[in-house]
N, C-alpha and C positions, 0 to 999 in steps of 0.2 A: 503494500499499500503506501501511496505516495501522494500527499496533500498537494494540492494546485497552489500556485501563486497566489490568487486571490486569501485563500485561506493564511497563509504567511502575513498576508497584509492587514486581514482583519486580525490576527493576533497581536501585531506588534501595535495597530492602532489603539487595540484595548489596554494592552500594556502601558502605553503612552498616556492615554486617559489617566489610568491607574495611578501611576509613578507621578502623574502632575498634581494630583489630588483636587483638582478644580477644573475649570471650564477651559475648553482648547478649540482652538479654531481650525479648520482645515490645514490652513497654512502651517502652524505651528506643528501639526502632525506630519504633515509631509516635509518639513525642513528635519525634523527633529528624528524620524524615523526612514528617513530616506526613502519615501513612496510617492509615485509620481502625483501631483494635486488631482489632475484629472480621474484618476482610479479611486480617490477617495470617497467622490458622490456616491458611486455604486456600494462601496465598504459601508459608509455611513446609513447608507439607506437601510442596508442587510440588518445592520446594528439597532436601528431604530425600530424595524417591522417586526425584529428578535426579541425587542423589550431589553436589550442590554444597554443601550445610550438615549439618552433623552436630547432633543434639539431644542435649542434656544435660538429664535429668528430674531433679527433687529440689529441695531448698529452696535450692540455689546453682547451680540449673540455667540453662539460656539456650541461645543459638544461637551456632553457630560456623562460618567456611568449613573445610570437608573438604580443601582443597588451599590452597595461596597464591596471592593474587589477578594473578601474573602467568600462573599456568597457568588462569585463569577468562577465557572470552572472553562479549563481548556474546551471541556465537551460541548458546553453551552455554545461556544464560538463556533466552535469547528462543525457541529451540523449547520449551523447557516451558511458555509460555504462550499460545502463538499456535497455533492450529487448524493453519496452513499458513505458509509462508514465500512459496509461489509466487506469482509476479506473475501468471500467467495460469491458468486451468484446464488448458489444454493441455499444462503442463508438468507437472503431478502423474503420478506413476506408471502410476496405473490408468486414465489418459485416453485414450479412444479418438476419433479425430478423425473426427467427421462426415462431412467429405469426402473422408478415406483420403488424406491429402495430406501427414502428419506427413516424409516426406522431401524433399518440395519446396516447404515453405510457407516464402515468404521473412520472413514476420512472426514466425514461430517463432522462426527464428532469432537474430533481433534479441530476444525476449525471453530466451533463453537465454543470450545474451550479457550481458545487463542483470542475469540471475539468477545468474551466475557472480562478477560483479563487486560485485554485493549481499551474496552469501554470503561472498565472499573478506575484504570489509572489515569483515563484521559479527565473522567469523573472529579477524581480525588487531587488533581492537579490545580490547585487556587490560582487564581491572578495574583492574589496577594503573595502567595509564596514565589511567584516567579519575578514580581516585582521587588522582592526583599533580596533575589539575587542578582540583579541587574548591575 
């Protein structure tokens, strides 16, 4: 599994907002995290729609986290940018095994175990922990 560049930029955007401890403009985030300014509109829309960021419009506007960094996990951010986090297509909810072997497939069992570990790890990694290590 490899995350797309939008996911990387989205994580860095949230890290910048958390590290600043306050309101930031798109220009501030762009300069600080080396993210193209024209890309940030797309990222901020996903973050606002996903309930992670609030936007204040107007002359003194900007972006701010909607909740504390201790309450936001990497998982919360990544699911906004990635089409799927599943390691294999057979783990998707709408997948039907062409062999009809869902209940006896030993490989799927391993995939499920790895999938759970990945998701649990991403959910346990809070933005506050990452900011502390910046």
